[in-house]
C-alpha positions as CSV (number, residue, x, y, z in Angstrom):
1,X,-22.3,35.7,30.3
2,X,-20.8,32.9,28.3
3,X,-21.6,32.8,24.6
4,X,-22.8,29.5,23.1
5,X,-20.4,28.4,20.4
6,X,-21.2,25.9,17.8
7,X,-18.9,23.5,15.9
8,X,-16.2,25.0,13.8
9,X,-17.3,25.3,10.2
10,X,-14.4,26.0,7.8
11,X,-14.9,28.8,5.3
12,X,-13.7,29.0,1.8
13,X,-11.2,31.7,2.9
14,X,-9.2,29.2,5.1
15,X,-5.7,29.0,3.7
16,X,-4.5,25.9,5.6
17,X,-5.2,23.7,2.6
18,X,-3.1,25.9,0.4
19,X,-0.1,25.0,2.6
20,X,-0.6,21.2,2.3
21,X,2.6,19.6,1.1
22,X,0.6,17.4,-1.3
23,X,-0.8,20.5,-3.0
24,X,2.4,22.6,-3.3
25,X,5.3,21.8,-5.6
26,X,8.0,23.4,-3.5
27,X,8.2,23.3,0.3
28,X,8.7,27.0,1.4
29,X,10.8,25.8,4.4
30,X,13.2,23.9,2.2
31,X,16.1,25.9,0.8
32,X,18.3,25.0,-2.0
33,X,22.0,26.0,-2.3
34,X,23.0,28.7,-4.7
35,X,23.7,27.5,-8.2
36,X,27.3,26.6,-8.8
37,X,28.0,26.3,-5.1
38,X,29.4,23.2,-3.5
39,X,30.8,22.5,0.0
40,X,33.9,20.9,-1.7
41,X,34.7,24.3,-3.3
42,X,35.8,25.7,0.0
43,X,39.5,26.3,0.6
44,X,41.2,23.7,2.7
45,X,39.9,20.6,1.0
46,X,43.2,19.4,-0.5
47,X,46.4,18.4,1.4
48,X,48.2,21.4,0.1
49,X,45.5,23.8,1.2
50,X,45.4,22.2,4.6
51,X,49.2,22.6,5.0
52,X,49.1,26.2,3.7
53,X,46.4,28.2,5.2
54,X,44.8,31.0,3.2
55,X,46.2,34.5,3.7
56,X,44.3,36.7,6.2
57,X,43.2,39.2,3.5
58,X,41.4,36.5,1.6
59,X,39.6,35.2,4.7
60,X,38.6,38.8,5.6
61,X,37.0,39.3,2.2
62,X,34.4,36.6,3.1
63,X,33.5,38.3,6.4
64,X,30.2,40.1,6.6
65,X,29.7,43.0,8.8
66,X,27.4,42.7,11.9
67,X,26.8,46.4,11.7
68,X,25.1,48.2,8.8
69,X,27.1,50.2,6.2
70,X,26.3,53.5,8.1
71,X,28.1,52.4,11.2
72,X,26.9,51.9,14.8
């Protein structure tokens, strides 16, 4: 009942070579930060900011909802 299988012969439709890092200019798994963004732009990097925490309303503006806009 077993089928006899021959050696694997690649076809022209194989897309593995298209993913070769030498052939592509940009690695799809490598992400770049948004333009104009830097880690040092965060609040709390200076002595003054460390001594004076940001107000709660400013911190809450950065929060993203876990639930969709329609609610749970």
